[in-house]
C-alpha positions as CSV (number, residue, x, y, z in Angstrom):
1,M,133.9,98.6,116.1
2,D,136.9,99.9,117.9
3,R,139.5,97.4,116.5
4,P,138.7,96.4,112.9
5,T,140.9,93.6,111.4
6,E,141.8,92.6,107.9
7,T,138.8,90.2,107.9
8,H,136.5,93.1,108.5
9,F,138.0,95.1,105.7
10,A,137.7,92.1,103.4
11,A,134.0,91.8,104.3
12,V,133.4,95.5,103.6
13,K,135.2,95.2,100.2
14,R,133.0,92.2,99.3
15,I,129.8,94.1,100.2
16,M,130.9,97.1,98.2
17,R,131.6,94.9,95.2
18,Y,128.2,93.3,95.5
19,L,126.5,96.7,95.7
20,K,128.4,98.0,92.7
21,G,127.5,94.8,90.7
22,S,123.8,94.9,91.6
23,L,122.9,98.6,91.0
24,S,120.5,97.6,88.2
25,H,118.6,95.2,90.5
26,G,115.5,96.3,92.4
27,I,111.9,95.8,93.2
28,L,109.3,97.5,90.9
29,Y,106.1,98.7,92.6
30,K,103.4,99.4,90.0
31,N,100.6,102.0,90.6
32,N,97.4,100.0,90.1
33,A,94.6,102.2,91.4
34,A,92.0,99.9,89.9
35,R,92.9,97.0,92.2
36,A,92.2,97.0,95.9
37,M,95.3,97.5,97.9
38,N,94.8,94.8,100.5
39,F,97.3,94.6,103.4
40,S,98.1,91.2,104.7
41,G,100.9,89.1,106.1
42,W,102.1,85.5,106.2
43,C,104.3,84.0,108.8
44,D,106.0,80.5,109.2
45,S,108.6,78.8,111.2
46,D,110.4,75.5,111.5
47,Y,110.6,73.9,114.9
48,A,114.3,73.3,116.0
49,G,115.4,73.3,112.4
50,D,119.1,73.9,113.2
51,L,120.4,70.5,114.3
52,D,123.4,72.0,116.1
53,D,121.6,74.4,118.5
54,R,117.9,73.4,118.1
55,K,116.9,76.9,117.4
56,S,114.0,77.7,115.0
57,T,114.1,79.8,111.9
58,T,111.1,82.1,111.4
59,E,110.0,84.0,108.3
60,F,107.4,86.6,107.5
61,V,106.3,88.7,104.5
62,F,103.7,91.5,104.4
63,M,102.1,92.4,101.1
64,L,100.3,95.6,100.0
65,G,98.3,94.6,97.0
66,E,100.6,92.3,95.1
67,S,103.9,93.8,96.3
68,A,106.0,92.8,99.2
69,V,106.6,95.7,101.6
70,S,108.3,94.0,104.5
71,W,109.9,90.6,105.0
72,S,112.3,88.8,107.2
73,S,113.9,85.4,107.7
74,K,116.1,84.8,110.8
75,K,117.1,82.3,113.4
76,Q,115.4,82.8,116.7
77,P,117.6,83.7,119.7
78,I,115.9,81.3,122.1
79,V,115.2,77.6,122.0
80,T,111.4,76.9,122.3
81,L,109.9,73.8,123.7
82,S,107.3,73.1,121.0
83,T,106.2,74.0,117.5
84,T,103.1,75.6,118.9
85,E,105.2,77.9,121.2
86,V,107.5,79.0,118.3
87,E,104.6,79.6,116.0
88,Y,102.6,81.5,118.6
89,M,105.6,83.6,119.7
90,F,106.3,84.5,116.1
91,A,102.7,85.3,115.2
92,A,102.8,87.8,118.1
93,S,105.9,89.3,116.7
94,C,104.3,89.6,113.3
95,A,101.3,91.3,114.8
96,C,103.7,94.0,116.2
97,Q,105.3,94.4,112.8
98,A,101.8,94.7,111.2
99,L,100.9,97.5,113.7
100,W,104.1,99.4,112.8
101,L,103.4,99.0,109.1
102,R,99.8,100.3,109.5
103,N,101.2,103.4,111.3
104,V,103.6,103.9,108.3
105,L,100.7,103.5,105.9
106,S,98.6,106.0,107.9
107,Y,101.5,108.5,107.8
108,L,101.5,108.1,104.0
109,Q,97.8,108.7,103.8
110,Q,97.1,105.1,103.0
111,K,95.2,104.3,106.2
112,K,93.6,100.8,106.2
113,E,90.3,100.6,108.1
114,E,89.9,96.8,107.8
115,C,91.8,94.4,110.0
116,T,95.1,93.1,108.9
117,K,95.0,89.4,108.2
118,I,98.1,87.4,109.3
119,F,98.1,83.9,107.9
120,C,99.8,81.2,110.0
121,D,99.8,77.5,109.1
122,N,100.1,76.0,112.6
123,S,96.6,74.8,113.7
124,S,97.7,74.5,117.4
125,S,98.8,78.1,117.7
126,I,95.7,79.3,115.8
127,K,93.5,77.4,118.4
128,L,95.6,78.8,121.2
129,S,95.1,82.4,120.0
130,K,91.3,81.9,119.8
131,N,90.9,79.9,123.1
132,T,90.4,82.0,126.3
133,V,91.0,79.0,128.6
134,L,94.6,78.4,129.5
135,H,95.8,74.8,129.4
136,G,98.9,73.5,131.3
137,R,102.3,74.9,130.3
138,K,100.8,76.9,127.4
139,S,99.6,79.4,130.0
140,T,103.2,80.6,130.4
141,C,103.5,80.9,126.6
142,R,100.3,82.9,126.5
143,H,101.3,85.1,129.4
144,V,104.7,86.0,127.9
145,Y,103.5,86.6,124.3
């Protein structure tokens, strides 16, 4: 930022007050060696949930055992043409996040040999990911993602 305004300073003050007031908050990760530390993810999205610009909101969470290790919820920068397209696109994005997290776990000597399961609730995008035959305009979606 080359020209901060009073509004920017007010926002920084608000953030600092929030951080000062939430110092005692946090996430507790328990060491439970007796339980298997499964690594899995969940992703979901709404189709054109914002009525103003018709953009979708997507969410994911990755769990290691019973603890969340990575999560996100954000509005997508593009408008998709179908719920299948937004779910398929976001599942591909989650797969990239899973690969990055697996590399982090490997660096921490917590390498996982088994595949990472990513749960998605859209049956059309699940069928699209398993089907090797391309149908209609979905071929563009599959080529891009």
